[in-house]
C-alpha atoms as one frame of an Amber mdcrd trajectory, in Angstrom:
protein
 -14.213   5.323  -8.795 -13.119   8.366 -10.989 -16.068   9.989 -12.651 -15.370
  10.844 -16.209 -16.206  14.463 -17.423 -15.374  13.927 -21.072 -15.948  11.416
 -23.740 -13.565   8.722 -22.332 -13.402   5.050 -21.988 -13.080   3.166 -18.736
 -11.439  -0.293 -18.490 -10.868  -1.980 -15.298 -11.424   1.096 -13.229  -8.702
   2.970 -15.300  -9.347   6.021 -17.407  -8.208   5.727 -20.952  -7.222   9.005
 -22.607  -5.305  10.079 -25.665  -2.880  12.360 -24.086   0.291  12.250 -22.152
  -0.930  13.809 -18.820  -4.064  13.505 -16.710  -5.616  16.530 -14.909  -7.566
  15.114 -11.894  -9.833  17.208  -9.674 -10.233  15.131  -6.470 -13.240  16.907
  -4.770 -16.213  16.371  -2.596 -17.565  19.891  -3.206 -19.820  19.787  -6.185
 -20.359  23.499  -6.773 -16.513  24.243  -6.826 -15.899  21.183  -8.762 -18.396
  22.187 -11.537 -16.929  25.807 -11.686 -13.407  24.266 -12.164 -14.580  21.904
 -14.848 -15.956  24.823 -16.655 -12.826  26.834 -16.262 -10.564  24.177 -17.449
 -12.690  23.360 -20.351 -12.705  27.011 -21.507  -8.753  26.951 -21.666  -8.946
  23.778 -23.638  -8.145  21.077 -21.074 -10.003  17.843 -20.465 -10.238  17.424
 -16.587 -11.353  14.230 -14.827 -13.228  14.243 -11.420 -12.159  11.996  -8.641
 -15.220  11.597  -6.331 -13.851  12.654  -2.847 -16.900  11.927  -0.891 -16.304
   9.611   2.022 -12.531   9.407   1.866 -10.812   9.058   5.292  -7.757  11.092
   4.285  -6.288  13.402   1.560  -3.400  10.966   1.335  -5.570   8.013   0.272
  -7.487  10.183  -2.254  -4.384  11.109  -4.013  -2.856   7.688  -3.927  -5.956
   6.359  -5.676  -5.794   9.141  -8.324  -2.080   7.849  -9.084  -3.311   4.390
  -9.314  -6.353   5.237 -11.683  -4.507   7.722 -13.922  -3.778   6.115 -17.407
  -0.790   8.453 -17.747   2.607   8.509 -16.009   2.272  12.218 -15.616  -0.556
  13.476 -13.270  -1.694  17.107 -12.414  -3.756  17.310  -9.309  -6.166  20.351
  -9.306  -7.774  21.250  -6.123 -11.365  22.529  -6.673 -10.144  26.070  -5.313
  -7.454  26.254  -7.850  -7.929  28.335 -11.025  -4.801  27.822 -13.085  -4.375
  29.132 -16.676  -3.101  27.235 -19.687   0.449  28.479 -19.176   0.533  27.115
 -15.605  -0.376  23.792 -16.836   2.353  23.965 -19.441   4.845  25.134 -16.829
   4.037  22.194 -14.452   4.704  19.781 -17.474   7.920  21.561 -18.285   9.140
  21.530 -14.685   8.491  17.704 -14.487  10.225  17.088 -17.822  13.246  19.066
 -16.472  13.492  16.589 -13.648  11.571  18.038 -10.654   9.909  15.292  -8.769
   7.108  17.467  -7.684   5.988  20.775  -9.261   3.575  22.779  -7.301   2.354
  26.097  -8.583   0.166  26.572  -5.461   1.950  24.101  -3.221  -0.305  21.047
  -2.944  -3.233  22.901  -4.241  -2.194  22.626  -7.684   0.726  20.284  -8.471
   2.068  17.730 -10.803   4.249  14.488 -10.407   5.104  11.403 -12.279   4.221
   8.023 -10.961   7.915   7.336 -10.822   8.237   9.542  -7.691   5.797   7.171
  -5.847   7.750   4.162  -7.097  10.983   5.760  -5.583   9.837   7.000  -2.211
   6.431   5.501  -1.700   2.820   6.474  -1.670   1.500   9.284   0.579   1.098
   8.213   4.089  -2.545   7.270   4.817  -1.840   7.390   8.650  -2.539  11.145
   8.240  -6.179  10.742   9.058  -8.138  13.887   7.458  -5.904  16.447   6.070
  -2.675  18.433   6.899   0.969  17.494   7.542   0.811  14.799   4.775   2.550
  17.532   2.665   5.059  18.428   5.065   5.836  14.644   5.478   6.161  14.263
   1.759   8.565  17.204   1.548  10.855  15.404   4.120  10.532  12.256   2.250
  11.773  13.875  -1.055  14.639  15.439   0.733  15.511  12.030   2.292  15.234
  10.547  -1.358  17.389  13.346  -2.818  14.707  14.438  -5.336  14.119  18.017
  -6.195  10.830  19.867  -5.824   9.393  23.087  -7.257   7.094  24.498  -4.539
   5.458  27.871  -5.019   2.341  29.954  -5.136   1.817  31.387  -8.679  -1.899
  30.799  -9.655  -5.174  32.229  -8.709  -6.901  30.434  -5.707 -10.218  30.665
  -3.886  -9.482  31.224  -0.203 -11.536  29.192   2.155 -11.232  26.656   4.981
 -10.041  23.217   4.217 -12.651  20.551   3.712 -10.617  18.081   5.759 -10.548
  17.455   9.428  -7.130  19.036  10.293  -7.116  18.086  13.971  -5.701  14.689
  14.022  -2.489  14.691  11.890   0.059  16.617  14.008   0.499  13.916  16.491
   1.455  11.307  13.743   3.847  13.854  12.153   5.579  14.607  15.554   6.037
  10.780  16.093   7.363  10.290  12.565  10.148  13.055  12.408  12.405  14.663
  14.903  13.783  18.106  14.021  17.005  19.767  15.382  16.845  23.443  15.158
  20.231  24.622  16.524  21.969  27.026  14.139  25.025  24.718  14.147  23.114
  21.481  13.758  19.896  21.793  11.794  18.505  18.168  11.092  15.595  16.076
  10.185  15.453  12.473  11.543  13.164   9.784  10.661  11.493   8.085  13.612
   8.905   5.738  11.905   9.149   3.730   8.547   6.652   4.050   5.932   3.697
   1.956   5.521   3.636  -0.355   2.487   0.308  -0.209   0.350  -0.857  -2.715
  -2.187  -1.378  -0.463  -4.998  -0.202  -1.108  -8.485   1.103   1.847 -10.644
   3.204  -0.264 -13.066   6.972  -1.011 -13.305   9.755   1.527 -12.701  10.654
   3.578 -15.673  14.193   4.676 -14.369  13.216   8.428 -14.883  16.191  10.579
 -13.554  15.321  13.261 -11.156  17.188  16.404 -10.192  18.891  16.191  -6.842
  17.252  17.860  -3.662  19.901  20.634  -3.961  18.155  21.905  -7.071  14.781
  22.492  -5.301  13.064  25.780  -5.548  10.653  27.306  -2.911   8.630  30.480
  -3.806   8.931  33.439  -1.630   5.499  32.930  -0.123   5.806  29.270   0.775
   6.680  30.270   4.389   9.091  28.021   6.315   9.578  25.586   3.375  12.509
  27.494   1.797  14.360  26.972   5.092  14.477  23.232   4.350  17.565  23.776
   2.359  19.338  24.552   5.585  18.631  21.173   7.064  20.197  17.816   6.559
  18.872  14.360   7.004  20.217  12.524   9.962  20.242   8.726   9.827
């Protein structure tokens, strides 16, 4: 259940808001979450807290955020993120330009439209705990030919992840094969996606930019090198 932090109505476990995007804070750390709420309110935003206590994975938590959001456009704000108003506006603008994913602190502060999940599926809940579900989704966006904007451009509180990150690499390695030869750089799918019984409405036929239009910020690490790889069937 999403806990509402402003004066909102809730009907059938959905948030009802009079705006065209929803900022959701998925968190199980109350002190950080409360600091972030205050910060966002101070810049004129109306965040919603998604209670993250007891979730088996980051993927499932984000999937449920998508289901419960009343708006097509969703901004996920990690409790360690401290965006300013201009960063929120930039995320919205990038999504309107056609990027399927707009991350201004990678997966710590990012926006997407539900149409992304309708096109290439929900986040993979087989990644128990956290880690590698983001790397997985980047490959799925490449596979689906949908552009992403992935950078580090906001203030962020550095601390260890609150998720167990010890269990996910095994599933990642079983799901994707990588060829790293300079003459044959490729990514090949080995496992199909699971299908989840979530309802996020009908397709809207939003047009996304192609993968070739993706942007990776200088500090994202290896992500920018994805442009050198091809999907192998």
